[in-house]
DORODREN-931746 format. One record per atom (N, C-alpha, C): residue number from 0; x, y, z; atom name. Coordinates in pm, 1 decimal, padded with zeros to 6 digits. Layout:
N
[atom NUM [X Y Z] "CA"]
...
***
This chain:
59
[atom 0 [-03583.6 06048.6 -03635.1] "N"]
[atom 0 [-03571.6 05917.2 -03577.4] "CA"]
[atom 0 [-03456.8 05841.1 -03643.9] "C"]
[atom 1 [-03448.5 05850.5 -03775.0] "N"]
[atom 1 [-03342.2 05780.8 -03846.9] "CA"]
[atom 1 [-03206.2 05836.8 -03807.3] "C"]
[atom 2 [-03202.5 05964.5 -03783.4] "N"]
[atom 2 [-03076.4 06030.4 -03750.9] "CA"]
[atom 2 [-03024.7 05992.3 -03611.8] "C"]
[atom 3 [-03111.9 05966.0 -03516.9] "N"]
[atom 3 [-03070.8 05940.3 -03379.2] "CA"]
[atom 3 [-03076.0 05792.4 -03341.8] "C"]
[atom 4 [-03176.1 05722.2 -03386.8] "N"]
[atom 4 [-03195.9 05584.2 -03343.3] "CA"]
[atom 4 [-03116.1 05486.3 -03429.1] "C"]
[atom 5 [-03118.9 05502.9 -03559.6] "N"]
[atom 5 [-03053.8 05406.7 -03648.6] "CA"]
[atom 5 [-02904.1 05391.0 -03621.8] "C"]
[atom 6 [-02827.4 05496.2 -03600.5] "N"]
[atom 6 [-02685.1 05475.8 -03570.8] "CA"]
[atom 6 [-02660.6 05397.3 -03441.9] "C"]
[atom 7 [-02752.4 05404.9 -03349.1] "N"]
[atom 7 [-02735.4 05333.5 -03222.3] "CA"]
[atom 7 [-02776.0 05186.9 -03231.2] "C"]
[atom 8 [-02868.1 05153.1 -03318.6] "N"]
[atom 8 [-02911.7 05014.0 -03329.8] "CA"]
[atom 8 [-02847.9 04940.7 -03447.4] "C"]
[atom 9 [-02773.4 05009.8 -03531.4] "N"]
[atom 9 [-02709.8 04946.6 -03647.2] "CA"]
[atom 9 [-02616.3 04832.4 -03607.0] "C"]
[atom 10 [-02531.9 04848.0 -03503.1] "N"]
[atom 10 [-02447.5 04733.8 -03463.9] "CA"]
[atom 10 [-02528.7 04613.2 -03417.7] "C"]
[atom 11 [-02639.2 04637.5 -03351.1] "N"]
[atom 11 [-02724.1 04527.0 -03305.7] "CA"]
[atom 11 [-02789.2 04455.5 -03424.2] "C"]
[atom 12 [-02830.8 04531.8 -03522.6] "N"]
[atom 12 [-02891.3 04472.6 -03642.9] "CA"]
[atom 12 [-02788.0 04390.3 -03717.4] "C"]
[atom 13 [-02666.7 04440.8 -03730.4] "N"]
[atom 13 [-02559.8 04368.7 -03798.3] "CA"]
[atom 13 [-02525.5 04239.6 -03725.0] "C"]
[atom 14 [-02514.7 04245.1 -03594.2] "N"]
[atom 14 [-02485.3 04126.6 -03514.7] "CA"]
[atom 14 [-02596.2 04022.9 -03527.0] "C"]
[atom 15 [-02719.1 04065.6 -03519.5] "N"]
[atom 15 [-02832.5 03974.6 -03531.2] "CA"]
[atom 15 [-02835.6 03907.4 -03668.6] "C"]
[atom 16 [-02810.2 03984.2 -03772.8] "N"]
[atom 16 [-02810.6 03928.2 -03908.0] "CA"]
[atom 16 [-02697.5 03828.0 -03925.1] "C"]
[atom 17 [-02580.3 03858.4 -03871.8] "N"]
[atom 17 [-02466.3 03768.1 -03882.0] "CA"]
[atom 17 [-02494.3 03635.7 -03812.0] "C"]
[atom 18 [-02547.8 03641.4 -03692.0] "N"]
[atom 18 [-02577.5 03518.6 -03617.6] "CA"]
[atom 18 [-02690.3 03438.4 -03682.5] "C"]
[atom 19 [-02786.3 03506.2 -03740.3] "N"]
[atom 19 [-02896.8 03437.7 -03806.6] "CA"]
[atom 19 [-02846.8 03362.8 -03930.1] "C"]
[atom 20 [-02762.5 03426.2 -04008.6] "N"]
[atom 20 [-02708.1 03360.2 -04127.7] "CA"]
[atom 20 [-02620.6 03241.9 -04087.5] "C"]
[atom 21 [-02538.2 03258.7 -03985.6] "N"]
[atom 21 [-02453.4 03148.2 -03939.3] "CA"]
[atom 21 [-02538.5 03030.1 -03890.8] "C"]
[atom 22 [-02644.7 03059.6 -03819.3] "N"]
[atom 22 [-02734.5 02953.5 -03772.5] "CA"]
[atom 22 [-02804.4 02882.2 -03886.2] "C"]
[atom 23 [-02842.9 02956.9 -03988.9] "N"]
[atom 23 [-02908.9 02895.3 -04104.3] "CA"]
[atom 23 [-02812.8 02804.6 -04180.1] "C"]
[atom 24 [-02688.5 02845.9 -04195.9] "N"]
[atom 24 [-02588.8 02762.8 -04264.7] "CA"]
[atom 24 [-02562.5 02636.2 -04185.1] "C"]
[atom 25 [-02548.5 02648.5 -04054.6] "N"]
[atom 25 [-02524.8 02531.8 -03970.1] "CA"]
[atom 25 [-02643.9 02436.2 -03971.5] "C"]
[atom 26 [-02763.9 02489.2 -03968.7] "N"]
[atom 26 [-02883.7 02405.5 -03973.3] "CA"]
[atom 26 [-02894.4 02330.1 -04105.5] "C"]
[atom 27 [-02867.2 02399.5 -04215.6] "N"]
[atom 27 [-02874.2 02335.2 -04347.2] "CA"]
[atom 27 [-02768.6 02226.4 -04359.6] "C"]
[atom 28 [-02647.8 02252.9 -04312.6] "N"]
[atom 28 [-02541.5 02153.3 -04320.4] "CA"]
[atom 28 [-02574.2 02031.5 -04234.7] "C"]
[atom 29 [-02630.9 02054.5 -04117.1] "N"]
[atom 29 [-02667.2 01943.3 -04028.4] "CA"]
[atom 29 [-02776.7 01857.2 -04090.0] "C"]
[atom 30 [-02880.5 01920.1 -04142.6] "N"]
[atom 30 [-02989.9 01843.3 -04202.6] "CA"]
[atom 30 [-02943.5 01766.4 -04325.7] "C"]
[atom 31 [-02858.5 01827.3 -04406.8] "N"]
[atom 31 [-02809.2 01758.0 -04525.0] "CA"]
[atom 31 [-02717.3 01643.3 -04485.9] "C"]
[atom 32 [-02633.9 01662.6 -04383.4] "N"]
[atom 32 [-02547.0 01555.0 -04335.9] "CA"]
[atom 32 [-02629.0 01435.9 -04288.5] "C"]
[atom 33 [-02741.9 01462.2 -04227.0] "N"]
[atom 33 [-02828.1 01354.6 -04178.8] "CA"]
[atom 33 [-02912.2 01291.4 -04289.1] "C"]
[atom 34 [-02902.0 01344.9 -04410.4] "N"]
[atom 34 [-02974.3 01287.6 -04523.0] "CA"]
[atom 34 [-03111.6 01347.1 -04545.0] "C"]
[atom 35 [-03141.6 01458.2 -04482.4] "N"]
[atom 35 [-03273.3 01519.5 -04494.6] "CA"]
[atom 35 [-03275.2 01636.1 -04592.3] "C"]
[atom 36 [-03164.0 01662.1 -04659.5] "N"]
[atom 36 [-03156.6 01773.7 -04753.2] "CA"]
[atom 36 [-03174.4 01727.3 -04896.4] "C"]
[atom 37 [-03159.5 01819.8 -04988.5] "N"]
[atom 37 [-03170.8 01790.9 -05130.5] "CA"]
[atom 37 [-03041.2 01724.8 -05177.9] "C"]
[atom 38 [-03050.8 01602.4 -05226.2] "N"]
[atom 38 [-02932.1 01526.8 -05266.5] "CA"]
[atom 38 [-02874.1 01575.3 -05398.8] "C"]
[atom 39 [-02949.4 01653.7 -05474.5] "N"]
[atom 39 [-02899.4 01698.9 -05605.0] "CA"]
[atom 39 [-02817.0 01826.7 -05594.1] "C"]
[atom 40 [-02823.8 01896.8 -05482.4] "N"]
[atom 40 [-02748.8 02021.4 -05465.6] "CA"]
[atom 40 [-02621.5 01996.6 -05385.8] "C"]
[atom 41 [-02517.2 02071.3 -05418.8] "N"]
[atom 41 [-02391.5 02062.0 -05346.3] "CA"]
[atom 41 [-02400.8 02150.8 -05222.6] "C"]
[atom 42 [-02365.4 02095.1 -05106.8] "N"]
[atom 42 [-02364.8 02172.7 -04982.8] "CA"]
[atom 42 [-02258.1 02114.3 -04890.7] "C"]
[atom 43 [-02226.9 02188.6 -04785.8] "N"]
[atom 43 [-02125.6 02141.7 -04691.6] "CA"]
[atom 43 [-02168.1 02011.5 -04625.5] "C"]
[atom 44 [-02292.9 02002.0 -04586.2] "N"]
[atom 44 [-02341.4 01880.5 -04521.9] "CA"]
[atom 44 [-02336.5 01761.2 -04615.1] "C"]
[atom 45 [-02370.3 01783.0 -04742.6] "N"]
[atom 45 [-02363.1 01675.1 -04841.2] "CA"]
[atom 45 [-02220.9 01626.9 -04862.6] "C"]
[atom 46 [-02128.4 01720.6 -04868.5] "N"]
[atom 46 [-01987.9 01682.1 -04885.4] "CA"]
[atom 46 [-01936.5 01605.7 -04763.5] "C"]
[atom 47 [-01975.1 01649.3 -04643.7] "N"]
[atom 47 [-01935.0 01577.4 -04522.8] "CA"]
[atom 47 [-01996.5 01437.8 -04517.7] "C"]
[atom 48 [-02123.1 01426.7 -04555.5] "N"]
[atom 48 [-02190.6 01298.1 -04555.6] "CA"]
[atom 48 [-02125.1 01203.4 -04656.0] "C"]
[atom 49 [-02093.2 01252.3 -04774.0] "N"]
[atom 49 [-02029.5 01169.6 -04874.9] "CA"]
[atom 49 [-01891.3 01124.7 -04828.4] "C"]
[atom 50 [-01813.2 01214.2 -04771.8] "N"]
[atom 50 [-01681.1 01177.4 -04720.1] "CA"]
[atom 50 [-01690.4 01078.2 -04606.4] "C"]
[atom 51 [-01788.1 01097.4 -04516.8] "N"]
[atom 51 [-01807.9 01004.9 -04407.9] "CA"]
[atom 51 [-01848.5 00866.9 -04457.2] "C"]
[atom 52 [-01933.1 00863.7 -04560.0] "N"]
[atom 52 [-01978.2 00736.5 -04616.6] "CA"]
[atom 52 [-01868.7 00661.9 -04691.2] "C"]
[atom 53 [-01773.1 00734.3 -04747.2] "N"]
[atom 53 [-01664.6 00670.6 -04821.3] "CA"]
[atom 53 [-01543.8 00638.5 -04733.7] "C"]
[atom 54 [-01553.8 00658.4 -04604.9] "N"]
[atom 54 [-01448.2 00618.5 -04512.9] "CA"]
[atom 54 [-01340.6 00723.5 -04492.2] "C"]
[atom 55 [-01367.5 00850.3 -04521.8] "N"]
[atom 55 [-01267.2 00953.8 -04499.2] "CA"]
[atom 55 [-01245.0 00978.1 -04351.4] "C"]
[atom 56 [-01346.8 00950.8 -04271.1] "N"]
[atom 56 [-01335.8 00965.6 -04127.1] "CA"]
[atom 56 [-01330.2 00826.5 -04067.6] "C"]
[atom 57 [-01224.5 00800.4 -03995.8] "N"]
[atom 57 [-01209.8 00666.9 -03934.3] "CA"]
[atom 57 [-01237.3 00675.2 -03785.1] "C"]
[atom 58 [-01299.3 00572.2 -03734.8] "N"]
[atom 58 [-01330.1 00568.0 -03592.0] "CA"]
[atom 58 [-01217.4 00509.6 -03514.4] "C"]
***
């Protein structure tokens, strides 16, 4: 089974894992940007929120 099935499903497993990790990173960044994350840890969402709060993004 490993010899025949695994080589055929390996690309699907890799694709699924890649999309899952990307979704988790995006979800964490979004929640932290909205202020729902851990304020003591450095993350992309925290950095964006801090920059937005200090006026780095102008409307």
